[in-house]
NURO-578416 format. One line per 10 residues: their letters; for each residue x, y, z of C-alpha. Coordinates in nm, 2 decimals. Layout:
A) X,Y,Z | ... .
This chain:
MVVLMNLRIS) 0.40,-0.32,-1.52 | 0.72,-0.45,-1.68 | 1.02,-0.22,-1.72 | 1.17,-0.20,-2.06 | 1.54,-0.11,-2.06 | 1.64,-0.14,-2.43 | 1.48,0.20,-2.51 | 1.65,0.51,-2.65 | 1.50,0.78,-2.43 | 1.48,1.12,-2.58 .
PSPSLGVTRS) 1.50,1.46,-2.41 | 1.19,1.64,-2.27 | 0.92,1.74,-2.52 | 0.93,2.10,-2.64 | 0.68,2.36,-2.54 | 0.52,2.32,-2.88 | 0.36,1.99,-2.77 | -0.02,2.04,-2.77 | -0.29,1.85,-2.59 | -0.65,1.92,-2.51 .
PLRDLRQDPF) -0.66,2.17,-2.22 | -0.81,2.03,-1.89 | -1.08,2.20,-1.70 | -0.84,2.23,-1.40 | -0.49,2.31,-1.52 | -0.35,2.19,-1.19 | -0.42,1.84,-1.32 | -0.22,1.89,-1.64 | 0.07,1.63,-1.64 | 0.31,1.86,-1.82 .
FIGRSQELKQ) 0.66,1.81,-1.68 | 0.99,1.99,-1.74 | 1.34,1.98,-1.59 | 1.45,1.77,-1.30 | 1.67,1.55,-1.53 | 1.95,1.52,-1.27 | 1.71,1.41,-0.99 | 1.54,1.16,-1.23 | 1.88,1.01,-1.33 | 1.98,0.97,-0.97 .
IITNLLQNRH) 1.65,0.81,-0.87 | 1.65,0.57,-1.16 | 2.01,0.48,-1.11 | 1.95,0.41,-0.74 | 1.65,0.19,-0.80 | 1.82,-0.02,-1.07 | 2.12,-0.06,-0.84 | 1.88,-0.19,-0.57 | 1.91,0.11,-0.35 | 1.60,0.23,-0.16 .
TLITGDRGIG) 1.54,0.59,-0.24 | 1.36,0.87,-0.06 | 1.26,1.19,-0.23 | 1.23,1.47,0.02 | 1.11,1.83,0.00 | 0.84,2.09,0.09 | 0.48,2.04,0.00 | 0.40,2.12,-0.36 | 0.77,2.11,-0.46 | 0.70,1.81,-0.70 .
KTRLMQEALS) 0.80,1.49,-0.51 | 0.50,1.30,-0.63 | 0.55,1.41,-0.99 | 0.92,1.31,-0.97 | 0.82,0.97,-0.85 | 0.55,0.93,-1.12 | 0.79,1.05,-1.39 | 1.05,0.80,-1.28 | 0.79,0.52,-1.28 | 0.68,0.62,-1.64 .
ILNGTVHHID) 1.03,0.63,-1.76 | 1.10,0.28,-1.63 | 0.79,0.16,-1.80 | 0.89,0.33,-2.12 | 0.58,0.54,-2.15 | 0.75,0.88,-2.13 | 1.09,0.99,-2.27 | 1.23,1.27,-2.06 | 1.59,1.17,-2.01 | 1.85,0.97,-2.19 .
LAKLPRFSEP) 1.89,0.64,-2.02 | 2.15,0.54,-2.27 | 2.40,0.74,-2.07 | 2.33,0.54,-1.75 | 2.50,0.21,-1.67 | 2.32,-0.10,-1.82 | 2.14,-0.32,-1.57 | 2.05,-0.68,-1.63 | 1.74,-0.70,-1.42 | 1.48,-0.43,-1.48 .
GLCIYIDSPA) 1.20,-0.57,-1.26 | 0.83,-0.50,-1.20 | 0.70,-0.16,-1.09 | 0.41,-0.09,-0.85 | 0.27,0.25,-0.74 | 0.09,0.30,-0.41 | -0.04,0.65,-0.33 | -0.02,0.63,0.05 | 0.10,0.37,0.31 | -0.16,0.48,0.57 .
PLSKFMRCLA) -0.34,0.32,0.72 | -0.14,0.01,0.73 | -0.43,-0.22,0.65 | -0.52,-0.02,0.34 | -0.16,-0.01,0.23 | -0.14,-0.39,0.25 | -0.47,-0.44,0.06 | -0.36,-0.20,-0.22 | -0.02,-0.38,-0.25 | -0.20,-0.72,-0.25 .
SELMRLEQLK) -0.44,-0.60,-0.52 | -0.15,-0.50,-0.74 | 0.02,-0.83,-0.69 | -0.30,-1.00,-0.78 | -0.32,-0.80,-1.10 | 0.03,-0.92,-1.18 | -0.09,-1.27,-1.12 | 0.15,-1.32,-0.83 | -0.11,-1.35,-0.56 | -0.45,-1.52,-0.54 .
AVNAIKENEL) -0.77,-1.33,-0.48 | -0.72,-1.09,-0.19 | -1.06,-1.16,-0.04 | -0.96,-1.52,0.01 | -0.67,-1.42,0.23 | -0.73,-1.37,0.60 | -0.63,-1.03,0.75 | -0.36,-1.17,0.98 | -0.21,-1.38,0.69 | -0.19,-1.09,0.44 .
PQAILKAIST) 0.15,-0.95,0.54 | 0.32,-1.29,0.50 | 0.13,-1.36,0.18 | 0.26,-1.04,0.03 | 0.61,-1.09,0.13 | 0.61,-1.45,0.01 | 0.46,-1.35,-0.33 | 0.73,-1.09,-0.39 | 1.03,-1.30,-0.26 | 0.93,-1.62,-0.46 .
SGRKHILFVD) 0.84,-1.45,-0.79 | 1.19,-1.46,-0.92 | 1.16,-1.10,-1.03 | 1.28,-0.77,-0.87 | 0.99,-0.55,-0.75 | 1.03,-0.17,-0.74 | 0.76,-0.02,-0.52 | 0.68,0.35,-0.55 | 0.52,0.46,-0.22 | 0.40,0.82,-0.19 .
SLDTVTPSHH) 0.36,1.01,0.14 | 0.59,0.79,0.34 | 0.59,1.06,0.61 | 0.24,0.93,0.71 | 0.38,0.60,0.84 | 0.35,0.52,1.21 | 0.54,0.29,1.44 | 0.28,0.02,1.36 | 0.43,0.01,1.01 | 0.78,-0.07,1.11 .
IFLERLLEVA) 0.77,-0.46,1.12 | 0.60,-0.49,0.78 | 0.82,-0.22,0.63 | 1.14,-0.37,0.75 | 1.04,-0.70,0.59 | 0.93,-0.53,0.27 | 1.26,-0.35,0.24 | 1.43,-0.70,0.24 | 1.24,-0.83,-0.06 | 1.17,-0.53,-0.27 .
VICGSSLSVK) 1.33,-0.20,-0.37 | 1.13,0.10,-0.25 | 1.11,0.46,-0.38 | 0.92,0.68,-0.14 | 0.85,1.05,-0.09 | 0.84,1.24,0.24 | 0.86,1.59,0.37 | 1.17,1.49,0.57 | 1.34,1.19,0.73 | 1.15,1.06,1.03 .
QQPVLKRIFD) 1.33,1.10,1.36 | 1.13,0.86,1.58 | 1.38,0.59,1.68 | 1.18,0.30,1.55 | 1.11,0.47,1.22 | 1.45,0.65,1.18 | 1.61,0.30,1.16 | 1.39,0.24,0.85 | 1.44,0.58,0.69 | 1.82,0.56,0.74 .
TFAVVPARGL) 1.82,0.27,0.48 | 1.71,0.51,0.21 | 1.94,0.71,-0.02 | 1.80,1.07,0.00 | 1.73,1.27,-0.32 | 1.62,1.63,-0.23 | 1.36,1.79,-0.45 | 1.42,2.16,-0.46 | 1.24,2.44,-0.64 | 1.27,2.47,-1.01 .
PDDDSGKLID) 1.53,2.71,-1.14 | 1.40,3.03,-1.30 | 1.46,2.91,-1.65 | 1.25,2.59,-1.61 | 0.99,2.79,-1.40 | 0.96,3.04,-1.69 | 0.91,2.76,-1.94 | 0.64,2.60,-1.72 | 0.46,2.93,-1.69 | 0.48,3.00,-2.06 .
YFIEQYKIRA) 0.34,2.66,-2.14 | 0.03,2.71,-1.92 | -0.02,3.07,-2.05 | -0.02,2.95,-2.41 | -0.20,2.62,-2.35 | -0.48,2.77,-2.14 | -0.51,3.10,-2.33 | -0.44,3.31,-2.01 | -0.46,3.68,-2.11 | -0.31,3.96,-1.90 .
FDRNLFRSQI) -0.29,4.34,-1.95 | 0.09,4.31,-1.89 | 0.21,3.96,-1.96 | 0.57,4.02,-1.86 | 0.46,4.17,-1.53 | 0.22,3.88,-1.47 | 0.49,3.62,-1.55 | 0.76,3.79,-1.33 | 0.52,3.82,-1.04 | 0.43,3.45,-1.05 .
LKVSQGNPFQ) 0.81,3.37,-1.06 | 0.86,3.59,-0.76 | 0.58,3.46,-0.54 | 0.61,3.09,-0.63 | 0.98,3.06,-0.56 | 1.02,2.76,-0.79 | 0.73,2.57,-0.63 | 0.54,2.40,-0.92 | 0.22,2.35,-0.73 | 0.20,2.72,-0.63 .
MKTFLHTAAT) 0.27,2.82,-0.99 | -0.02,2.61,-1.11 | -0.24,2.74,-0.83 | -0.18,3.10,-0.93 | -0.22,3.02,-1.30 | -0.54,2.83,-1.24 | -0.68,3.13,-1.06 | -0.58,3.35,-1.35 | -0.73,3.11,-1.61 | -1.07,3.13,-1.43 .
KGFLGSSDIR) -1.07,3.51,-1.45 | -1.05,3.52,-1.83 | -0.86,3.85,-1.84 | -0.62,4.00,-1.59 | -0.59,4.37,-1.55 | -0.32,4.54,-1.36 | -0.53,4.54,-1.04 | -0.60,4.16,-1.08 | -0.22,4.10,-1.10 | -0.16,4.31,-0.79 .
ELVYSANDRD) -0.44,4.12,-0.61 | -0.29,3.79,-0.71 | 0.04,3.89,-0.56 | -0.13,4.04,-0.25 | -0.31,3.72,-0.17 | 0.01,3.51,-0.24 | 0.21,3.72,0.00 | -0.05,3.66,0.27 | -0.09,3.29,0.22 | 0.15,3.20,0.51 .
YFNMGPLYAL) -0.01,3.44,0.75 | -0.30,3.42,0.99 | -0.51,3.73,0.96 | -0.57,3.89,1.30 | -0.79,4.16,1.17 | -1.12,3.98,1.23 | -1.02,3.92,1.59 | -0.95,4.29,1.65 | -1.29,4.37,1.49 | -1.47,4.12,1.71 .
GLAVFSLSKI) -1.30,4.26,2.02 | -1.41,4.61,1.92 | -1.77,4.49,1.86 | -1.78,4.32,2.20 | -1.64,4.63,2.37 | -1.90,4.85,2.19 | -2.19,4.62,2.29 | -2.08,4.62,2.66 | -2.07,5.00,2.66 | -2.42,5.02,2.50 .
LSIGASNKEF) -2.55,4.79,2.77 | -2.38,4.99,3.04 | -2.47,5.34,2.94 | -2.79,5.29,2.74 | -2.87,5.34,2.37 | -2.95,5.71,2.38 | -2.59,5.84,2.40 | -2.53,5.97,2.04 | -2.19,6.10,2.13 | -2.08,5.75,2.21 .
YILMSSLGFL) -2.20,5.62,1.87 | -2.01,5.89,1.69 | -1.70,5.81,1.89 | -1.72,5.44,1.82 | -1.78,5.49,1.45 | -1.48,5.72,1.43 | -1.27,5.46,1.61 | -1.39,5.18,1.38 | -1.30,5.38,1.07 | -0.96,5.47,1.22 .
AYLVFRIFRS) -0.90,5.10,1.31 | -0.97,5.01,0.94 | -0.72,5.27,0.82 | -0.45,5.15,1.06 | -0.51,4.79,0.95 | -0.47,4.87,0.58 | -0.16,5.08,0.64 | 0.01,4.87,0.90 | -0.11,4.53,0.78 | 0.19,4.34,0.91 .
FFTLKPRKSN) 0.10,4.44,1.27 | -0.24,4.27,1.23 | -0.11,3.95,1.09 | 0.05,3.65,1.26 | 0.30,3.41,1.11 | 0.36,3.13,1.36 | 0.55,2.91,1.11 | 0.62,2.87,0.74 | 0.33,2.71,0.56 | 0.37,2.54,0.22 .
AS) 0.08,2.48,-0.01 | 0.04,2.12,-0.12 .
C-alpha cells in the first residue's frame, strides 16, 4: 500500500453523503471530527516518530488509526495535508489488527510483506527464522515502512525482543488503553509519542447522531429528547453512541417509555446488579424454614409473600443500594 503525498486533501464529507445502510449500523464507517489528532498522528509518522494512540475502550482509537492509514493511502480526504510540512519519503503502510499472540503477529506481518513482494512464501520460512526474515526484508527494502498495530496493550514480555528490533527498522503507530508500566515493556512504550483519544465534543457527537438517525430512519416520539439523552449517556464515546442507536434502530419506533428504558439501561451498564443475589438468599432462607417447620404453616407463607413483595418495592425505590460498582467499565 503505497502512500501518495501529492494529494489535495479536502475537509470531512458533509452529512448529506448517502450510502446504503448496513444491517448493523455499528459497522458503518462514517467518521467525523478528530482533525487535530489525525494531523498530529500523520505528522509524527512522516517524521519517523513512533506514535501511540491511548484512550478508553470504544473511544475511537482503532478508527483514528484506520483513518490515518486511509489518508496516507489517499483513499479518504478528511483533513488538509497541504497545511502540513512536505515529506520526501512517504513509505509503505501495513495494518495488523493485533500483536498477540506473538507467533500470529509475525505470521500476519510476514504475509503482508509477501503481498508487497518483499518476502518469499511464508510457509517456506522456518518458525525460528521468521523474526530475522521479517526484519531483514524491511531493513533492506530501501523503503520506509509504517506499521499500524492495533491493541498494543495485549503485548507481553515475550514480545519485547522482536518489538525492540522492529522499532529500529520501521515506524509504528499503535493503540493502547494506556502506557504499559511493566519495566521490560515500559522501555518500549516510552519510545512512542502519545496522542490521547478523548470523547467527541458535543457538536461532533450531535452530527454523528444526526447522521445515523437520518441514514437508518430511526423514528422517535420526541427526537430532541432522544438525541439529548444519547448525548448525555454516551459522554462523547462513539461506540456507546452507535450501540444505543443500533438498539433504537432495531425497535423501529421509540415511544417515551422506550427512551426512558434506553437511558435506564445505559445508567446501569457499569453496575453489577445485586438484586438476584438478594432474591436467591431470600429463597434459600424460605426453603430452610419450610423444611424446618413443615409445609402446613399458612401464616409463614403469607409472611414470606409479604416480605418478598416488600423486598421488590425496596429494590425498585432504593435501586442504588442493591447495585455494586467495583470499578468503571467502558464498553468496547
